[in-house]
C-alpha positions as CSV (number, residue, x, y, z in Angstrom):
1,M,95.5,90.1,125.2
2,K,93.5,91.3,128.1
3,I,90.3,93.7,127.2
4,E,89.2,95.6,130.1
5,A,85.5,96.0,130.2
6,N,85.8,99.3,131.9
7,S,88.2,101.1,129.8
8,P,86.9,103.6,127.5
9,P,87.1,103.1,124.0
10,A,89.9,103.9,122.2
11,I,88.6,106.6,120.3
12,Q,87.3,108.3,123.6
13,L,91.0,108.4,125.2
14,P,93.3,111.6,124.8
15,V,95.5,112.0,122.4
16,D,99.0,114.0,122.3
17,R,99.8,114.7,118.7
18,G,102.8,116.9,119.7
19,A,106.2,115.4,119.5
20,K,108.4,114.1,122.7
21,Q,111.6,114.8,123.3
22,V,114.2,111.9,123.4
23,S,116.9,111.7,125.8
24,N,120.1,111.9,124.7
25,N,121.9,110.0,127.5
26,G,125.1,112.2,127.1
27,L,125.4,111.5,123.6
28,A,126.6,114.4,121.4
29,G,124.7,115.3,118.2
30,T,121.5,114.3,119.6
31,E,120.4,117.4,121.4
32,G,117.2,118.6,120.1
33,A,115.7,115.3,118.8
34,T,112.1,114.9,118.6
35,E,111.2,111.6,117.6
36,D,110.2,108.8,119.2
37,R,111.9,105.2,118.8
38,T,111.0,101.6,119.0
39,T,113.0,98.5,117.9
40,F,111.4,95.2,118.1
41,H,113.4,91.7,118.4
42,T,111.8,88.4,117.6
43,D,113.1,85.1,118.1
44,S,112.4,83.4,114.7
45,T,112.3,79.8,116.0
46,S,109.5,80.9,118.4
47,V,107.5,82.6,116.0
48,Q,107.7,79.6,113.7
49,A,107.0,77.1,116.5
50,L,103.7,79.1,116.9
51,T,102.8,79.4,113.7
52,S,103.3,76.0,113.1
53,Q,100.9,74.7,116.1
54,A,98.2,77.6,115.3
55,M,98.0,76.2,111.4
56,N,97.9,72.9,112.8
57,S,95.2,73.2,115.1
58,P,91.7,72.8,114.0
59,E,89.7,76.4,113.4
60,V,86.6,74.9,115.2
61,R,86.1,72.0,117.4
62,Q,83.1,70.9,115.6
63,D,82.3,68.0,118.3
64,K,82.5,70.1,121.2
65,V,80.2,72.6,119.2
66,D,77.8,70.0,118.2
67,S,77.9,68.4,121.8
68,L,76.7,72.1,123.3
69,R,74.2,72.9,120.9
70,Q,72.4,69.7,121.4
71,A,72.4,70.0,125.1
72,V,71.3,73.7,124.7
73,S,68.5,72.6,122.1
74,S,67.3,69.9,124.8
75,G,67.7,71.8,128.1
76,T,69.9,69.6,129.8
77,Y,72.7,72.6,129.6
78,Q,73.6,73.5,133.4
79,V,75.7,76.4,134.3
80,D,77.4,76.1,137.3
81,A,77.1,79.4,138.8
82,T,80.3,78.9,141.2
83,K,82.4,78.1,138.4
84,T,81.2,80.7,136.6
85,A,81.9,83.3,139.6
86,E,85.4,81.8,140.3
87,A,86.5,82.4,136.2
88,M,85.1,85.9,136.5
89,I,87.1,86.5,140.0
90,E,90.1,84.8,138.3
91,S,90.0,87.0,135.0
92,D,89.4,90.2,136.6
93,A,92.8,89.4,138.8
94,V,95.2,88.7,136.1
């Protein structure tokens, strides 16, 4: 999920609370239908595989956290401005 930094918060977006007309595509008995419909289909094998992968992953990579904490504390942590800029441009392009 991508979060746009320049988008207004959801509470500021206009909300249309009125019912929408659903196209009947020529089907009899559906004239005047005023409800939206959505159907979700999931591939249970994919969902189970992703769930299993997530549950087997460590919640925190403690060794990485400790290494970064030590580098910041000792003043040896260096930020590469070029890599930071490239990452910012790349994330905006997606």
